[in-house]
C-alpha positions in Angstrom: -63.4 -30.9 -198.9 -62.3 -34.4 -199.6 -63.1 -35.8 -203.1 -64.3 -39.4 -203.7 -64.3 -40.5 -207.4 -67.3 -42.4 -208.7 -65.1 -44.8 -210.5 -63.6 -45.9 -207.2 -67.1 -46.4 -205.8 -68.1 -48.5 -208.7 -65.1 -50.7 -208.5 -65.4 -51.3 -204.7 -69.1 -52.0 -204.9 -68.5 -54.5 -207.7 -65.9 -56.4 -205.7 -68.1 -56.4 -202.6 -71.1 -57.7 -204.4 -69.1 -60.7 -205.7 -67.3 -61.3 -202.4 -70.4 -61.2 -200.1 -72.3 -63.7 -202.4 -69.5 -66.2 -202.4 -67.7 -65.9 -199.0 -69.4 -66.3 -195.6 -68.3 -63.7 -193.1 -66.0 -64.9 -190.2 -68.4 -63.9 -187.5 -71.2 -65.9 -189.1 -69.0 -69.0 -189.5 -68.0 -68.8 -185.9 -71.6 -68.7 -184.7 -72.6 -71.6 -187.0 -69.7 -73.7 -185.7 -70.7 -73.0 -182.1 -74.3 -73.9 -182.8 -73.3 -77.4 -184.0 -72.0 -78.2 -180.6 -75.1 -76.9 -178.9 -77.7 -78.4 -181.2 -79.6 -81.3 -179.5 -81.2 -82.7 -182.7 -79.0 -85.2 -184.6 -80.6 -84.1 -187.9 -80.2 -80.5 -187.0 -76.5 -81.0 -186.4 -76.1 -82.7 -189.8 -77.9 -79.8 -191.5 -75.6 -77.2 -189.8 -72.6 -79.2 -190.9 -74.0 -79.2 -194.4 -74.3 -75.4 -194.3 -70.6 -75.2 -193.2 -69.6 -77.6 -196.0 -71.6 -75.6 -198.5 -69.7 -72.3 -197.6 -66.4 -74.1 -197.9 -67.3 -75.4 -201.3 -68.6 -72.0 -202.4 -65.3 -70.3 -201.4 -63.1 -73.0 -202.9 -65.0 -73.2 -206.2 -65.8 -69.5 -206.4 -69.5 -70.1 -206.5 -72.4 -68.3 -204.8 -73.4 -69.5 -201.3 -77.0 -69.8 -202.6 -78.8 -69.6 -206.0 -80.8 -66.6 -204.7 -78.2 -63.9 -204.8 -80.7 -61.3 -203.5 -81.8 -57.8 -204.2 -79.2 -55.3 -203.1 -79.9 -52.9 -200.3 -77.5 -50.1 -199.5 -77.2 -47.9 -196.4 -75.0 -44.9 -197.2 -73.4 -42.5 -194.8 -72.1 -39.4 -196.6 -69.7 -37.3 -194.6 -70.5 -33.6 -194.8 -66.9 -32.9 -196.0 -67.1 -35.4 -198.9 -67.5 -34.3 -202.5 -68.5 -37.0 -205.0 -66.8 -36.3 -208.3 -66.9 -37.7 -211.9 -70.5 -38.8 -211.6 -73.6 -39.3 -209.5 -73.5 -41.3 -206.3 -76.8 -43.1 -206.9 -75.8 -44.0 -210.4 -72.3 -45.2 -209.2 -73.9 -47.5 -206.6 -76.2 -49.0 -209.2 -73.4 -49.3 -211.8 -71.2 -51.1 -209.2 -74.0 -53.6 -208.5 -74.6 -54.0 -212.2 -71.0 -54.9 -212.9 -70.7 -57.1 -209.9 -73.6 -59.3 -210.8 -72.6 -59.4 -214.5 -68.9 -60.1 -214.0 -69.5 -62.4 -211.0 -72.1 -64.4 -212.9 -74.6 -63.9 -210.1 -78.3 -64.5 -210.7 -80.3 -61.4 -211.7 -83.4 -61.4 -209.6 -85.0 -57.9 -210.0 -88.1 -57.2 -212.2 -89.0 -53.8 -213.6 -92.7 -53.8 -212.6 -93.9 -56.0 -209.8 -97.0 -56.9 -211.8 -95.7 -57.4 -215.3 -92.5 -59.1 -214.1 -90.0 -58.3 -216.8 -86.4 -58.8 -215.5 -84.1 -55.8 -215.5 -81.3 -58.1 -216.5 -78.7 -56.6 -214.2 -80.1 -56.9 -210.7 -80.7 -53.2 -210.4 -82.1 -50.8 -209.2 -80.6 -50.9 -205.7 -82.7 -49.9 -202.7 -80.6 -47.0 -201.2 -81.0 -45.3 -197.9 -78.9 -42.1 -197.4 -77.8 -40.4 -194.2 -75.7 -37.2 -193.9 -73.1 -37.4 -191.1 -70.1 -35.5 -189.9 -66.6 -36.2 -191.2 -64.9 -36.8 -194.6 -65.6 -40.4 -195.2 -68.1 -42.2 -197.4 -69.4 -45.4 -195.8 -71.6 -47.9 -197.7 -73.1 -51.0 -196.2 -74.5 -53.5 -198.6 -76.8 -56.4 -198.1 -77.9 -59.0 -200.7 -81.4 -59.7 -199.5 -82.8 -63.1 -200.6 -86.6 -63.3 -200.8 -87.2 -66.6 -199.1 -86.6 -64.8 -195.8 -87.8 -61.3 -197.0 -91.2 -62.8 -197.8 -91.6 -64.0 -194.2 -91.0 -60.5 -192.8 -93.9 -58.5 -191.3 -94.9 -55.2 -189.8 -97.6 -54.3 -187.3 -98.8 -51.0 -185.9 -99.3 -51.9 -182.2 -100.9 -49.7 -179.6 -98.7 -48.2 -176.8 -100.8 -50.2 -174.3 -99.5 -53.4 -176.0 -96.1 -52.6 -174.5 -93.0 -54.8 -174.6 -95.1 -58.0 -174.2 -97.1 -57.1 -177.3 -93.9 -56.4 -179.2 -92.4 -59.8 -178.2 -95.5 -61.7 -179.0 -95.7 -60.2 -182.5 -92.0 -61.1 -183.1 -92.5 -64.6 -181.9 -95.7 -65.1 -183.9 -93.9 -63.8 -187.1 -91.1 -66.4 -186.6 -93.6 -69.2 -185.9 -95.5 -68.4 -189.1 -92.2 -68.3 -191.1 -91.2 -71.8 -189.9 -88.7 -73.3 -192.3 -89.6 -71.1 -195.2 -86.9 -68.5 -194.4 -84.1 -71.1 -194.4 -83.2 -71.1 -190.7 -81.0 -70.7 -188.8 -81.9 -67.0 -189.3 -80.9 -63.6 -188.1 -83.8 -61.5 -187.0 -83.8 -57.8 -187.5 -86.4 -55.8 -185.5 -87.3 -52.2 -185.8 -89.4 -50.6 -183.1 -90.7 -47.0 -183.3 -90.7 -44.2 -185.8 -93.4 -44.4 -188.4 -94.6 -47.3 -190.6 -91.7 -47.0 -193.1 -89.0 -46.1 -190.5 -89.7 -49.2 -188.5 -89.1 -51.4 -191.6 -86.0 -49.4 -192.5 -84.3 -49.8 -189.2 -85.3 -53.5 -189.0 -83.4 -54.0 -192.3 -80.4 -52.0 -191.1 -80.2 -54.1 -188.0 -79.5 -57.2 -190.2 -76.2 -55.6 -191.3 -74.7 -55.6 -187.9 -72.0 -58.1 -187.1 -73.7 -61.3 -186.0 -74.5 -61.1 -182.3 -73.4 -57.5 -181.9 -75.5 -56.1 -179.1 -77.6 -52.9 -179.0 -75.6 -50.3 -177.0 -78.7 -49.7 -174.8 -78.5 -52.4 -172.1 -82.3 -52.6 -171.8 -82.7 -53.2 -175.6 -79.8 -55.7 -175.5 -81.5 -57.6 -172.7 -84.7 -57.9 -174.9 -82.5 -59.2 -177.8 -81.2 -61.9 -175.5 -84.6 -62.8 -174.3 -86.0 -63.0 -177.8 -83.1 -65.2 -179.0 -83.7 -67.6 -176.2 -87.5 -67.7 -176.8 -87.2 -68.1 -180.6 -84.8 -71.0 -180.1 -87.4 -72.7 -177.9 -89.9 -72.8 -180.7 -88.4 -76.0 -182.0 -88.3 -74.9 -185.7 -84.6 -75.7 -186.0 -82.2 -75.8 -188.9 -84.1 -75.6 -192.2 -87.3 -76.2 -190.3 -86.5 -79.9 -189.4 -86.6 -79.4 -185.7 -84.0 -78.5 -183.1 -82.9 -75.6 -180.9 -81.0 -73.6 -183.6 -83.7 -71.5 -185.2 -82.0 -68.1 -184.9 -78.3 -67.2 -184.6 -79.0 -63.6 -183.5 -81.7 -61.1 -182.8 -80.8 -57.5 -183.5 -83.2 -54.8 -182.3 -83.1 -51.1 -183.3 -85.4 -48.4 -182.0 -86.4 -44.9 -183.0 -88.5 -42.2 -181.3 -92.2 -42.4 -182.2 -95.6 -40.7 -181.7 -97.4 -40.8 -178.4 -100.2 -42.8 -180.0 -98.0 -45.4 -181.8 -95.9 -48.4 -181.4 -94.8 -49.6 -184.9 -92.9 -52.9 -185.0 -91.2 -54.5 -188.0 -89.6 -57.9 -188.2 -87.1 -58.4 -191.1 -85.7 -61.9 -191.4 -82.3 -62.9 -192.9 -81.5 -66.5 -193.9 -78.4 -68.2 -192.6 -76.2 -66.9 -195.5 -76.6 -63.3 -194.2 -74.8 -61.8 -197.2 -73.6 -58.3 -196.3 -70.5 -56.2 -196.2 -69.1 -52.6 -195.9 -66.8 -50.3 -197.7 -65.3 -47.1 -196.4 -63.8 -44.6 -198.8 
C-alpha cells in the first residue's frame, strides 16, 4: 500500500490553481495561433491576436487570464493501492484550492447559498467527482470553470428515436443560443448517455481533455469532427463578432444508457479553458 500525504496534495493543488489561472496551456496556444491564419474575418483575426496578447501579458505580469477565475471542479482517480494519510482527501482538495486562491490573489466567486448569495470568501467548496481505479497513483484533474460559459450550457432528455441527428441538432441549437455570451472561441464538451446527472458529468469531464484530443472510438471521433465543422459554419466567430472560429474543439464522451433514453448534455468552456492535472 503506497501512502500519499495530504500536505503534499494541498501544496500541489495550490500551485496548480495559481498556474492554470495565469498560464495558458501549450496545446491551447497552438490551436489559437493556427486559428488566426484560418480566420476569414479581419475583426475576428484581430480578436484572436488580442487573446494571444492577453495570455502573454498574463504570464509576464503574473496576472489571471480573466477576472472570472472560476469555480473549481475536480475529477479524482484514486488507485486501489493508495492510502491517504495525515488528513482527509476531500478536505485536502478544498484546502489546496483555498490556499491557491488566497495566495494567488485570485477572485473568490463561490457563494454559500445560491439564493442568499453570501460569498464563502475562499472559492470553496470544490465540486469533486471520485473514481476508484487500479494501481498505486492518485490522479487529480482540475478545471476552473467560469460561469459566462457555464451559464450557456444545457441538457436535454431526447428520445432514442431522435438518434444522432437529434443529438447534433440539440448541440448546434445550444451553441446558437449561446452566441457570444460564452466568450468564443469555445471548447464544447458533450456527454451522451447514462442518466440525467451522468450526461452532465461526462460533458464536464470532456472539457479537461487536451485540446483536440479525439475520442478513441472512431465513430464518436467522426461526430466530433462533423460538429466542429458545423459549429464553425454558424458565423458566431471570436467573441461573437462574426467569423469562422467559433469553436476550437468538440470533445464527446458517451456512457451506456437505458433502452428508453438518450440524455445529452452540452457543457461549454470559454477560450481560456483553465485546467490541469497532478499525479502523485
